[in-house]
C-alpha positions in Angstrom: 80.6 68.4 13.5 78.5 70.5 16.4 80.7 72.5 18.7 78.0 73.7 21.3 76.1 72.8 22.8 78.1 69.3 23.9 76.3 66.5 24.2 73.7 66.3 27.2 74.6 69.6 28.2 72.6 71.7 30.9 72.1 75.2 29.8 71.3 78.0 32.3 69.7 80.6 30.4 70.6 84.2 31.5 68.4 87.3 31.3 69.5 90.4 29.5 69.2 94.2 31.2 65.3 94.0 30.3 65.2 91.0 31.9 64.4 89.0 28.9 65.8 85.4 28.3 68.5 85.3 25.9 68.9 82.9 23.2 70.8 79.7 23.0 73.9 80.0 20.9 74.6 77.3 18.6 78.4 76.6 16.9 79.6 73.8 14.5 82.6 73.2 12.4 82.5 72.6 8.8 86.0 71.2 7.0 85.0 73.3 4.0 83.5 77.0 5.3 82.4 77.8 2.4 79.6 74.9 2.1 76.2 75.3 3.8 75.5 74.1 6.6 71.5 73.4 7.7 70.2 73.7 11.1 67.0 71.9 12.8 66.1 72.1 16.5 63.7 69.5 17.5 63.2 68.3 14.0 62.3 72.3 13.5 64.2 73.8 10.5 66.0 76.9 11.9 68.1 78.1 8.8 71.3 77.6 7.1 74.7 78.9 7.5 78.1 79.2 5.7 81.2 80.6 6.6 81.0 81.4 10.5 78.7 78.7 11.2 76.6 79.9 14.6 72.8 80.5 14.7 70.8 81.2 17.9 67.2 80.5 18.9 65.2 81.3 22.0 64.4 78.0 24.0 61.9 76.8 26.3 63.1 74.9 29.6 63.4 70.9 28.7 65.1 68.4 26.7 66.0 69.5 23.1 68.0 67.9 20.3 69.7 70.1 17.7 70.7 68.4 14.5 73.0 69.9 11.6 73.5 68.7 7.9 76.1 69.8 5.6 75.5 69.8 1.4 77.2 66.8 1.4 75.0 64.9 3.8 77.5 64.7 6.8 75.4 65.3 9.7 75.6 65.8 13.6 73.2 65.6 16.5 73.1 67.0 20.2 70.8 66.3 22.9 70.9 69.2 25.7 68.7 70.7 28.5 67.7 74.2 28.9 67.2 75.4 32.2 66.0 79.0 33.4 65.9 80.9 36.8 62.7 82.3 37.7 63.9 85.0 39.9 
């Protein structure tokens, strides 16, 4: 199950001290932590996690969809909106 972001969330992406936009942190929970979870963002493979199911990505402004599937075929998806302050 995806824990973050929430469905239809609006995420404001902050800048770091070098004025670069930070990454979005995605979190999921798996009943059996040792199982791998495979992550997809807008139908592109992000990577796999096991144990601590956290992965990050830089995001452009707009609507996005994150999708996870575990080794047993259990899956979840969330749509969310990314917003950035230009100044």
